[in-house]
N, CA, C and O atoms as a MOPAC input file, in Angstrom:
PM7 MOZYME 1SCF
protein

 N     -2.16300 1    -3.27500 1    12.09700 1
 C     -0.84100 1    -3.81700 1    12.20200 1
 C     -0.61700 1    -4.82000 1    11.06500 1
 O     -1.41700 1    -5.73500 1    10.86700 1
 N      0.46400 1    -4.64000 1    10.33100 1
 C      0.81600 1    -5.53400 1     9.23900 1
 C      1.49100 1    -6.77400 1     9.78900 1
 O      2.35000 1    -6.68500 1    10.66700 1
 N      1.10200 1    -7.93100 1     9.27400 1
 C      1.69700 1    -9.19900 1     9.69400 1
 C      2.34700 1    -9.88000 1     8.50700 1
 O      1.98100 1    -9.64600 1     7.35600 1
 N      3.32000 1   -10.72900 1     8.80900 1
 C      3.90200 1   -11.61500 1     7.80900 1
 C      3.27700 1   -12.98700 1     8.04400 1
 O      3.33300 1   -13.52700 1     9.14900 1
 N      2.68500 1   -13.53800 1     6.99700 1
 C      1.95800 1   -14.79600 1     7.13600 1
 C      2.36100 1   -15.75100 1     6.01800 1
 O      2.46200 1   -15.36600 1     4.85300 1
 N      2.58900 1   -17.01300 1     6.40200 1
 C      2.85300 1   -18.08200 1     5.43700 1
 C      1.71800 1   -19.09300 1     5.53800 1
 O      1.50200 1   -19.69000 1     6.59200 1
 N      1.00000 1   -19.27900 1     4.44500 1
 C     -0.10100 1   -20.23400 1     4.39600 1
 C      0.38100 1   -21.49900 1     3.69500 1
 O      0.65400 1   -21.48400 1     2.49500 1
 N      0.48400 1   -22.58000 1     4.43900 1
 C      0.88300 1   -23.87600 1     3.89000 1
 C     -0.38000 1   -24.66500 1     3.58800 1
 O     -1.18400 1   -24.92800 1     4.48300 1
 N     -0.55400 1   -25.04000 1     2.33600 1
 C     -1.71700 1   -25.84700 1     1.96200 1
 C     -1.22900 1   -27.25600 1     1.62000 1
 O     -0.42300 1   -27.44700 1     0.71000 1
 N     -1.73700 1   -28.23900 1     2.37300 1
 C     -1.33600 1   -29.63600 1     2.23900 1
 C     -2.38800 1   -30.49900 1     1.54500 1
 O     -2.04500 1   -31.50600 1     0.92700 1
 N     -3.63600 1   -30.12700 1     1.63600 1
 C     -4.72800 1   -31.00800 1     1.20900 1
 C     -5.02200 1   -30.92000 1    -0.27900 1
 O     -4.99900 1   -29.84200 1    -0.87300 1
 N     -5.29700 1   -32.07000 1    -0.86600 1
 C     -5.76700 1   -32.15800 1    -2.25000 1
 C     -7.28900 1   -32.03800 1    -2.21300 1
 O     -8.02000 1   -32.98600 1    -2.49900 1
 N     -7.73300 1   -30.84800 1    -1.85300 1
 C     -9.16100 1   -30.58500 1    -1.67700 1
 C     -9.45800 1   -29.22700 1    -2.31300 1
 O     -9.09900 1   -28.18900 1    -1.75800 1
 N    -10.11200 1   -29.23400 1    -3.47400 1
 C    -10.37200 1   -27.96100 1    -4.16700 1
 C    -11.09700 1   -26.92500 1    -3.30000 1
 O    -10.79900 1   -25.73400 1    -3.39600 1
 N    -12.04100 1   -27.35700 1    -2.45900 1
 C    -12.77200 1   -26.41100 1    -1.60600 1
 C    -11.82700 1   -25.75400 1    -0.60500 1
 O    -11.89700 1   -24.54400 1    -0.39100 1
 N    -10.96000 1   -26.52700 1     0.00000 1
 C     -9.95800 1   -25.98000 1     0.92500 1
 C     -9.03800 1   -25.02300 1     0.17200 1
 O     -8.72500 1   -23.93800 1     0.66400 1
 N     -8.60700 1   -25.42700 1    -1.01900 1
 C     -7.68300 1   -24.61300 1    -1.79800 1
 C     -8.30600 1   -23.26700 1    -2.17600 1
 O     -7.62300 1   -22.24300 1    -2.16500 1
 N     -9.58700 1   -23.26700 1    -2.50800 1
 C    -10.28900 1   -22.01400 1    -2.81800 1
 C    -10.20400 1   -21.06900 1    -1.62900 1
 O     -9.95500 1   -19.87500 1    -1.79700 1
 N    -10.41000 1   -21.59600 1    -0.43200 1
 C    -10.36600 1   -20.74600 1     0.75400 1
 C     -8.95500 1   -20.23600 1     1.03900 1
 O     -8.79100 1   -19.12000 1     1.53300 1
 N     -7.95100 1   -21.03100 1     0.73800 1
 C     -6.57500 1   -20.55300 1     0.88900 1
 C     -6.32200 1   -19.41800 1    -0.10000 1
 O     -5.72900 1   -18.40100 1     0.26100 1
 N     -6.76700 1   -19.58500 1    -1.34200 1
 C     -6.60900 1   -18.52400 1    -2.34400 1
 C     -7.33700 1   -17.25000 1    -1.91700 1
 O     -6.78100 1   -16.15400 1    -1.98500 1
 N     -8.58400 1   -17.40600 1    -1.47800 1
 C     -9.37000 1   -16.25300 1    -1.04400 1
 C     -8.68500 1   -15.51900 1     0.10700 1
 O     -8.59400 1   -14.29100 1     0.10000 1
 N     -8.20600 1   -16.27300 1     1.09100 1
 C     -7.55400 1   -15.64900 1     2.24100 1
 C     -6.21800 1   -15.03000 1     1.86800 1
 O     -5.85300 1   -13.98500 1     2.40600 1
 N     -5.48900 1   -15.64900 1     0.96800 1
 C     -4.22300 1   -15.07300 1     0.51700 1
 C     -4.47600 1   -13.71900 1    -0.13900 1
 O     -3.80300 1   -12.73700 1     0.17100 1
 N     -5.43600 1   -13.67400 1    -1.03300 1
 C     -5.76300 1   -12.41200 1    -1.71500 1
 C     -6.29600 1   -11.37500 1    -0.73100 1
 O     -5.92400 1   -10.20400 1    -0.80700 1
 N     -7.16200 1   -11.79100 1     0.19200 1
 C     -7.73800 1   -10.87100 1     1.17300 1
 C     -6.65200 1   -10.28100 1     2.07800 1
 O     -6.62500 1    -9.07300 1     2.31400 1
 N     -5.76600 1   -11.13000 1     2.57700 1
 C     -4.68800 1   -10.63300 1     3.44100 1
 C     -3.79000 1    -9.65400 1     2.69100 1
 O     -3.38300 1    -8.62700 1     3.23300 1
 N     -3.48700 1    -9.98600 1     1.43400 1
 C     -2.66100 1    -9.09800 1     0.61600 1
 C     -3.34600 1    -7.73800 1     0.43500 1
 O     -2.71700 1    -6.69000 1     0.58100 1
 N     -4.63700 1    -7.77300 1     0.11600 1
 C     -5.38200 1    -6.52900 1    -0.09200 1
 C     -5.46500 1    -5.69500 1     1.17800 1
 O     -5.59800 1    -4.47300 1     1.10900 1
 N     -5.38700 1    -6.34200 1     2.33200 1
 C     -5.43200 1    -5.62600 1     3.61700 1
 C     -4.04100 1    -5.18700 1     4.07700 1
 O     -3.87900 1    -4.66700 1     5.18000 1
 N     -3.04100 1    -5.40100 1     3.21800 1
 C     -1.71100 1    -4.88900 1     3.49500 1
 C     -0.75300 1    -5.83500 1     4.19300 1
 O      0.34500 1    -5.42800 1     4.57000 1
 N     -1.14600 1    -7.08800 1     4.37200 1
 C     -0.25600 1    -8.04300 1     5.02200 1
 C      0.74600 1    -8.61300 1     4.02000 1
 O      0.46400 1    -8.69600 1     2.82500 1
 N      1.89400 1    -8.99700 1     4.51100 1
 C      2.92900 1    -9.64800 1     3.71600 1
 C      2.63000 1   -11.14500 1     3.78200 1
 O      3.01200 1   -11.81800 1     4.74000 1
 N      1.95800 1   -11.65100 1     2.77700 1
 C      1.45800 1   -13.02600 1     2.79900 1
 C      2.07100 1   -13.83900 1     1.66400 1
 O      2.24300 1   -13.35100 1     0.54700 1
 N      2.39600 1   -15.09000 1     1.97900 1
 C      2.93300 1   -16.02400 1     0.98800 1
 C      2.24300 1   -17.36500 1     1.14800 1
 O      1.96200 1   -17.80400 1     2.26400 1
 N      1.97500 1   -18.00400 1     0.03300 1
 C      1.35200 1   -19.31400 1     0.01800 1
 C      2.37600 1   -20.35800 1    -0.39600 1
 O      3.18500 1   -20.12200 1    -1.29300 1
 N      2.34000 1   -21.51100 1     0.25700 1
 C      3.25300 1   -22.60300 1    -0.04600 1
 C      2.42400 1   -23.85800 1    -0.28400 1
 O      1.58200 1   -24.21600 1     0.54000 1
 N      2.66200 1   -24.52800 1    -1.41100 1
 C      1.95500 1   -25.77300 1    -1.71500 1
 C      2.81300 1   -26.94300 1    -1.25400 1
 O      3.98500 1   -27.05100 1    -1.61300 1
 N      2.21700 1   -27.80600 1    -0.46100 1
 C      2.89200 1   -28.93600 1     0.16500 1
 C      2.04300 1   -30.19900 1    -0.00400 1
 O      0.87500 1   -30.12600 1    -0.38500 1
 N      2.63600 1   -31.34100 1     0.28100 1
 C      1.90100 1   -32.59900 1     0.34400 1
 C      1.04200 1   -32.86600 1    -0.86800 1
 O      1.42800 1   -32.59200 1    -2.00400 1
 N     -0.14400 1   -33.41200 1    -0.59800 1
 C     -1.06900 1   -33.78000 1    -1.67000 1
 C     -1.61400 1   -32.58400 1    -2.43800 1
 O     -2.11300 1   -32.74900 1    -3.55100 1
 N     -1.53100 1   -31.39400 1    -1.87400 1
 C     -2.01300 1   -30.19800 1    -2.58600 1
 C     -1.25600 1   -29.99500 1    -3.89000 1
 O     -1.76700 1   -29.36800 1    -4.81800 1
 N     -0.03400 1   -30.52700 1    -3.96300 1
 C      0.74000 1   -30.37000 1    -5.20000 1
 C      0.08400 1   -31.09300 1    -6.37700 1
 O      0.39500 1   -30.80500 1    -7.53300 1
 N     -0.82000 1   -32.02600 1    -6.08800 1
 C     -1.55300 1   -32.71100 1    -7.17500 1
 C     -2.48000 1   -31.75500 1    -7.92000 1
 O     -2.89000 1   -32.04100 1    -9.04500 1
 N     -2.81100 1   -30.63300 1    -7.30700 1
 C     -3.71400 1   -29.65900 1    -7.93000 1
 C     -3.04300 1   -28.84900 1    -9.03600 1
 O     -3.72800 1   -28.26100 1    -9.87200 1
 N     -1.71900 1   -28.81300 1    -9.05000 1
 C     -0.98800 1   -27.91800 1    -9.95900 1
 C     -1.37000 1   -28.02500 1   -11.43600 1
 O     -1.64200 1   -26.99200 1   -12.04700 1
 N     -1.40700 1   -29.21300 1   -12.04600 1
 C     -1.73300 1   -29.26000 1   -13.48200 1
 C     -3.11200 1   -28.68400 1   -13.81600 1
 O     -3.27400 1   -28.04500 1   -14.85500 1
 N     -4.09500 1   -28.90000 1   -12.95900 1
 C     -5.43600 1   -28.37200 1   -13.19800 1
 C     -5.51700 1   -26.87000 1   -13.07200 1
 O     -6.43900 1   -26.25400 1   -13.60600 1
 N     -4.57400 1   -26.27100 1   -12.38100 1
 C     -4.58400 1   -24.82300 1   -12.18200 1
 C     -4.12200 1   -24.06400 1   -13.41400 1
 O     -4.26600 1   -22.84300 1   -13.48600 1
 N     -3.56900 1   -24.78100 1   -14.37900 1
 C     -3.12900 1   -24.13900 1   -15.61800 1
 C     -4.29200 1   -23.86600 1   -16.56400 1
 O     -4.17100 1   -23.08000 1   -17.50400 1
 N     -5.41600 1   -24.52100 1   -16.30700 1
 C     -6.61200 1   -24.32900 1   -17.14200 1
 C     -7.41700 1   -23.17100 1   -16.57900 1
 O     -7.68700 1   -23.12500 1   -15.37900 1
 N     -7.79800 1   -22.24800 1   -17.42700 1
 C     -8.48100 1   -21.04700 1   -16.94200 1
 C     -9.98800 1   -21.07100 1   -17.15000 1
 O    -10.60000 1   -20.01200 1   -17.29200 1
 N    -10.60100 1   -22.24300 1   -17.17200 1
 C    -12.02700 1   -22.32300 1   -17.46800 1
 C    -12.90700 1   -22.17800 1   -16.22900 1
 O    -14.12100 1   -22.03200 1   -16.36900 1
 N    -12.34500 1   -22.21300 1   -15.03400 1
 C    -13.15200 1   -22.09400 1   -13.82600 1
 C    -12.60200 1   -20.97500 1   -12.93500 1
 O    -11.56400 1   -20.38100 1   -13.22800 1
 N    -13.31300 1   -20.70700 1   -11.85700 1
 C    -12.92800 1   -19.62800 1   -10.93900 1
 C    -11.62000 1   -19.92200 1   -10.22000 1
 O    -10.84200 1   -19.00200 1    -9.96600 1
 N    -11.35800 1   -21.18400 1    -9.88700 1
 C    -10.15000 1   -21.51400 1    -9.13300 1
 C     -8.89000 1   -21.12600 1    -9.91300 1
 O     -8.04000 1   -20.42400 1    -9.36500 1
 N     -8.73800 1   -21.55800 1   -11.17600 1
 C     -7.54500 1   -21.12900 1   -11.91300 1
 C     -7.44600 1   -19.61200 1   -12.08900 1
 O     -6.34200 1   -19.07200 1   -12.15200 1
 N     -8.57100 1   -18.92700 1   -12.16800 1
 C     -8.53300 1   -17.46400 1   -12.29100 1
 C     -7.99000 1   -16.82700 1   -11.01000 1
 O     -7.19800 1   -15.88600 1   -11.06900 1
 N     -8.42100 1   -17.34400 1    -9.84500 1
 C     -7.88200 1   -16.83400 1    -8.58000 1
 C     -6.40900 1   -17.20800 1    -8.43400 1
 O     -5.60600 1   -16.41000 1    -7.95000 1
 N     -6.05600 1   -18.42400 1    -8.85500 1
 C     -4.67000 1   -18.87700 1    -8.82100 1
 C     -3.79200 1   -17.93800 1    -9.63800 1
 O     -2.69600 1   -17.57500 1    -9.21100 1
 N     -4.27700 1   -17.54700 1   -10.81400 1
 C     -3.52800 1   -16.63800 1   -11.67400 1
 C     -3.30700 1   -15.29600 1   -10.96600 1
 O     -2.22300 1   -14.72000 1   -11.05300 1
 N     -4.32900 1   -14.80200 1   -10.26900 1
 C     -4.19500 1   -13.54200 1    -9.52900 1
 C     -3.13000 1   -13.66500 1    -8.44100 1
 O     -2.30400 1   -12.77000 1    -8.26600 1
 N     -3.15700 1   -14.78000 1    -7.71400 1
 C     -2.18700 1   -14.99200 1    -6.63600 1
 C     -0.77500 1   -15.04500 1    -7.21600 1
 O      0.15100 1   -14.46400 1    -6.64900 1
 N     -0.60700 1   -15.73800 1    -8.34400 1
 C      0.71600 1   -15.80900 1    -8.97100 1
 C      1.15500 1   -14.44100 1    -9.49600 1
 O      2.30600 1   -14.04700 1    -9.30600 1
 N      0.24900 1   -13.71800 1   -10.15300 1
 C      0.59500 1   -12.40600 1   -10.71000 1
 C      1.00100 1   -11.40900 1    -9.62400 1
 O      1.80700 1   -10.51200 1    -9.87200 1
 N      0.44600 1   -11.56400 1    -8.43000 1
 C      0.78500 1   -10.67900 1    -7.30900 1
 C      2.01800 1   -11.19400 1    -6.55300 1
 O      2.39700 1   -10.64400 1    -5.51900 1
 N      2.63400 1   -12.25300 1    -7.08400 1
 C      3.84900 1   -12.84200 1    -6.50400 1
 C      3.63700 1   -13.28300 1    -5.05800 1
 O      4.47500 1   -13.02900 1    -4.19300 1
 N      2.50100 1   -13.95000 1    -4.80200 1
 C      2.15100 1   -14.37700 1    -3.45700 1
 C      2.42000 1   -15.86000 1    -3.21400 1
 O      2.15100 1   -16.36200 1    -2.12300 1
 N      2.94400 1   -16.56500 1    -4.21100 1
 C      3.28300 1   -17.97300 1    -4.03900 1
 C      4.77700 1   -18.06600 1    -3.74800 1
 O      5.60900 1   -17.77300 1    -4.60700 1
 N      5.10300 1   -18.47800 1    -2.53100 1
 C      6.51700 1   -18.62100 1    -2.17000 1
 C      7.13200 1   -19.79900 1    -2.90800 1
 O      8.31100 1   -19.77500 1    -3.26200 1
 N      6.32300 1   -20.83400 1    -3.14000 1
 C      6.83300 1   -21.98500 1    -3.86800 1
 C      6.05800 1   -23.24800 1    -3.59100 1
 O      5.00200 1   -23.25300 1    -2.95800 1
 N      6.63800 1   -24.32200 1    -4.09900 1
 C      6.02600 1   -25.65100 1    -4.06500 1
 C      7.04600 1   -26.62200 1    -3.48100 1
 O      8.24000 1   -26.52900 1    -3.76700 1
 N      6.57200 1   -27.54300 1    -2.67100 1
 C      7.46100 1   -28.54500 1    -2.09100 1
 C      8.08500 1   -29.39900 1    -3.19900 1
 O      7.38100 1   -30.02100 1    -3.99500 1
 N      9.40600 1   -29.41300 1    -3.23000 1
 C     10.10900 1   -30.17500 1    -4.25700 1
 C      9.87800 1   -31.67800 1    -4.09400 1
 O      9.57600 1   -32.36400 1    -5.07100 1
 N     10.01700 1   -32.19400 1    -2.87600 1
 C      9.86400 1   -33.63000 1    -2.64800 1
 C      8.44100 1   -34.09600 1    -2.95400 1
 O      8.25000 1   -35.11200 1    -3.62200 1
 N      7.46000 1   -33.37100 1    -2.47600 1
 C      6.06800 1   -33.79900 1    -2.67500 1
 C      5.63000 1   -33.66500 1    -4.13400 1
 O      4.95400 1   -34.55000 1    -4.66000 1
 N      6.00700 1   -32.57200 1    -4.78700 1
 C      5.61300 1   -32.41700 1    -6.19300 1
 C      6.32000 1   -33.45200 1    -7.06100 1
 O      5.76700 1   -33.89700 1    -8.06700 1
 N      7.52500 1   -33.83600 1    -6.68500 1
 C      8.22100 1   -34.90000 1    -7.40900 1
 C      7.50400 1   -36.21800 1    -7.18600 1
 O      7.27700 1   -36.96900 1    -8.13500 1
 N      7.14400 1   -36.50900 1    -5.94100 1
 C      6.42600 1   -37.74700 1    -5.59900 1
 C      5.06600 1   -37.80400 1    -6.29500 1
 O      4.64600 1   -38.87200 1    -6.74100 1
 N      4.38000 1   -36.67300 1    -6.39000 1
 C      3.04900 1   -36.61800 1    -7.00000 1
 C      3.11200 1   -36.48700 1    -8.52300 1
 O      2.07800 1   -36.50900 1    -9.19000 1
 N      4.30800 1   -36.35200 1    -9.06800 1
 C      4.45500 1   -36.24100 1   -10.51500 1
 C      4.05200 1   -34.88800 1   -11.06900 1
 O      3.66600 1   -34.78600 1   -12.23300 1
 N      4.13700 1   -33.84200 1   -10.24600 1
 C      3.69300 1   -32.52200 1   -10.69700 1
 C      4.78800 1   -31.45200 1   -10.63900 1
 O      4.51000 1   -30.27100 1   -10.84800 1
 N      6.01500 1   -31.85400 1   -10.36000 1
 C      7.10900 1   -30.87500 1   -10.32500 1
 C      7.24600 1   -30.17300 1   -11.67400 1
 O      7.57200 1   -28.98700 1   -11.73100 1
 N      6.99400 1   -30.91400 1   -12.76800 1
 C      7.06200 1   -30.31200 1   -14.10800 1
 C      6.06600 1   -29.16700 1   -14.23900 1
 O      6.36200 1   -28.15100 1   -14.86700 1
 N      4.88700 1   -29.32900 1   -13.64600 1
 C      3.86000 1   -28.29200 1   -13.73300 1
 C      4.27900 1   -27.05900 1   -12.92900 1
 O      4.06400 1   -25.92900 1   -13.36600 1
 N      4.87100 1   -27.27500 1   -11.76400 1
 C      5.36500 1   -26.15100 1   -10.96400 1
 C      6.42000 1   -25.37600 1   -11.75000 1
 O      6.38200 1   -24.14700 1   -11.82100 1
 N      7.35600 1   -26.11000 1   -12.33500 1
 C      8.41600 1   -25.45900 1   -13.10900 1
 C      7.84700 1   -24.74000 1   -14.32400 1
 O      8.26900 1   -23.62800 1   -14.64000 1
 N      6.89400 1   -25.36500 1   -15.00700 1
 C      6.26600 1   -24.75800 1   -16.18700 1
 C      5.57200 1   -23.43900 1   -15.81500 1
 O      5.53200 1   -22.49700 1   -16.60600 1
 N      5.02800 1   -23.39700 1   -14.59300 1
 C      4.33500 1   -22.19600 1   -14.13200 1
 C      5.29400 1   -21.17700 1   -13.49800 1
 O      4.86300 1   -20.13000 1   -13.01500 1
 N      6.58100 1   -21.49000 1   -13.50300 1
 C      7.57100 1   -20.56100 1   -12.97300 1
 C      7.62100 1   -20.49500 1   -11.46100 1
 O      8.04900 1   -19.48600 1   -10.90000 1
 N      7.18800 1   -21.55800 1   -10.78900 1
 C      7.16100 1   -21.56800 1    -9.33100 1
 C      8.42600 1   -22.20400 1    -8.76800 1
 O      8.86600 1   -23.24300 1    -9.26100 1
 N      9.00800 1   -21.60300 1    -7.75600 1
 C     10.20400 1   -22.19500 1    -7.14600 1
 C      9.86600 1   -23.51900 1    -6.45900 1
 O      8.80600 1   -23.66200 1    -5.84900 1
 N     10.77900 1   -24.47800 1    -6.56700 1
 C     10.66000 1   -25.72900 1    -5.82400 1
 C     11.44300 1   -25.55600 1    -4.53100 1
 O     12.65300 1   -25.33500 1    -4.56000 1
 N     10.76300 1   -25.65600 1    -3.40800 1
 C     11.36100 1   -25.40900 1    -2.09600 1
 C     11.83300 1   -26.72300 1    -1.48500 1
 O     11.10700 1   -27.71600 1    -1.48500 1
 N     13.06200 1   -26.71500 1    -0.96200 1
 C     13.62900 1   -27.96800 1    -0.46500 1
 C     14.61800 1   -27.78200 1     0.67300 1
 O     15.53100 1   -28.59300 1     0.83000 1
 N     14.46000 1   -26.73600 1     1.46700 1
 C     15.45600 1   -26.41600 1     2.48700 1
 C     15.39900 1   -27.30100 1     3.73800 1
 O     16.20700 1   -27.12500 1     4.64900 1
 N     14.45100 1   -28.25500 1     3.79500 1
 C     14.35700 1   -29.17200 1     4.92800 1
 C     14.19000 1   -30.59500 1     4.39200 1
 O     13.07300 1   -31.09800 1     4.27600 1
 N     15.29800 1   -31.22600 1     4.07300 1
 C     15.27500 1   -32.60300 1     3.55300 1
 C     14.33300 1   -32.74600 1     2.35900 1
 O     13.60400 1   -33.73100 1     2.24800 1
 N     14.35700 1   -31.75800 1     1.47300 1
 C     13.53400 1   -31.80700 1     0.26500 1
 C     12.18900 1   -31.11800 1     0.38400 1
 O     11.45100 1   -31.03400 1    -0.59800 1
 N     11.85500 1   -30.62500 1     1.56900 1
 C     10.56200 1   -29.97600 1     1.82900 1
 C     10.79300 1   -28.53800 1     2.29300 1
 O     11.88200 1   -28.22300 1     2.77300 1
 N      9.79400 1   -27.65300 1     2.16200 1
 C      9.93200 1   -26.30800 1     2.71700 1
 C      9.86100 1   -26.36700 1     4.24600 1
 O      9.09100 1   -27.14300 1     4.81200 1
 N     10.65200 1   -25.55900 1     4.88800 1
 C     10.77900 1   -25.56700 1     6.34000 1
 C      9.88800 1   -24.51300 1     6.99200 1
 O      9.94100 1   -23.33900 1     6.62700 1
 N      9.07100 1   -24.93300 1     7.95300 1
 C      8.32300 1   -23.96300 1     8.74800 1
 C      9.30300 1   -23.01600 1     9.43200 1
 O      9.08700 1   -21.80400 1     9.46800 1
 N     10.39200 1   -23.58300 1     9.98000 1
 C     11.37100 1   -22.78400 1    10.72700 1
 C     11.96600 1   -21.67200 1     9.86900 1
 O     12.24500 1   -20.58000 1    10.36500 1
 N     12.16000 1   -21.95200 1     8.57900 1
 C     12.68500 1   -20.93400 1     7.68300 1
 C     11.74500 1   -19.74600 1     7.55200 1
 O     12.18600 1   -18.59800 1     7.50800 1
 N     10.45200 1   -20.02400 1     7.49000 1
 C      9.46800 1   -18.94300 1     7.39300 1
 C      9.31600 1   -18.22400 1     8.73400 1
 O      9.12000 1   -17.00900 1     8.77000 1
 N      9.40700 1   -18.97400 1     9.83600 1
 C      9.35600 1   -18.34900 1    11.16500 1
 C     10.55000 1   -17.41700 1    11.33600 1
 O     10.41400 1   -16.33100 1    11.89800 1
 N     11.72400 1   -17.83800 1    10.85300 1
 C     12.92600 1   -17.00500 1    10.93600 1
 C     12.76400 1   -15.69200 1    10.16800 1
 O     13.41200 1   -14.69500 1    10.48300 1
 N     11.88500 1   -15.70500 1     9.15100 1
 C     11.60000 1   -14.48700 1     8.38700 1
 C     10.53000 1   -13.63900 1     9.05600 1
 O     10.14900 1   -12.58900 1     8.53800 1
 N     10.03800 1   -14.10000 1    10.22300 1
 C      9.02400 1   -13.35800 1    10.95500 1
 C      7.60300 1   -13.72500 1    10.62200 1
 O      6.67400 1   -13.00500 1    10.98900 1
 N      7.41300 1   -14.84400 1     9.92500 1
 C      6.07000 1   -15.24200 1     9.49500 1
 C      5.31100 1   -16.00600 1    10.57000 1
 O      5.88000 1   -16.80800 1    11.31000 1
 N      4.02800 1   -15.73900 1    10.63400 1
 C      3.10200 1   -16.58500 1    11.35400 1
 C      2.72600 1   -17.70400 1    10.39800 1
 O      2.48400 1   -17.43400 1     9.22100 1
 N      2.66800 1   -18.94600 1    10.85300 1
 C      2.38400 1   -20.09500 1     9.99800 1
 C      0.93200 1   -20.50600 1    10.14200 1
 O      0.44300 1   -20.69800 1    11.25500 1
 N      0.24300 1   -20.64100 1     9.02200 1
 C     -1.12000 1   -21.17600 1     8.99300 1
 C     -1.09600 1   -22.41500 1     8.11200 1
 O     -0.53400 1   -22.39500 1     7.01700 1
 N     -1.70900 1   -23.49600 1     8.59500 1
 C     -1.66800 1   -24.77000 1     7.86900 1
 C     -3.09100 1   -25.18300 1     7.49100 1
 O     -4.01300 1   -25.15900 1     8.30700 1
 N     -3.22800 1   -25.56000 1     6.22800 1
 C     -4.52800 1   -26.01200 1     5.70700 1
 C     -4.38600 1   -27.40000 1     5.12200 1
 O     -5.36200 1   -27.96600 1     4.63000 1

């Protein structure tokens, strides 16, 4: 059974982020409609993801190339000073709930919400 899943990553924790990337790619490969959303402190990771010298940026590139990133929280990336990096990487800034991405919006699309 195919599921629609939205993975919200909030933590500025590279180990957690690796697992979100791995699960996003795995779910996609298994045929699920999966989208990743960067929120909170996780938006601080954006500038480092542009460097391709380690495994994390390589997986990030795969997730972006497969169009699996729904977007980045506009309010949090602005607060963390990384909105420029999101825009440079061509990622939408999500702000449908007082400047933040809305869980309810993804639920309305039929998504199951997973939070990291």
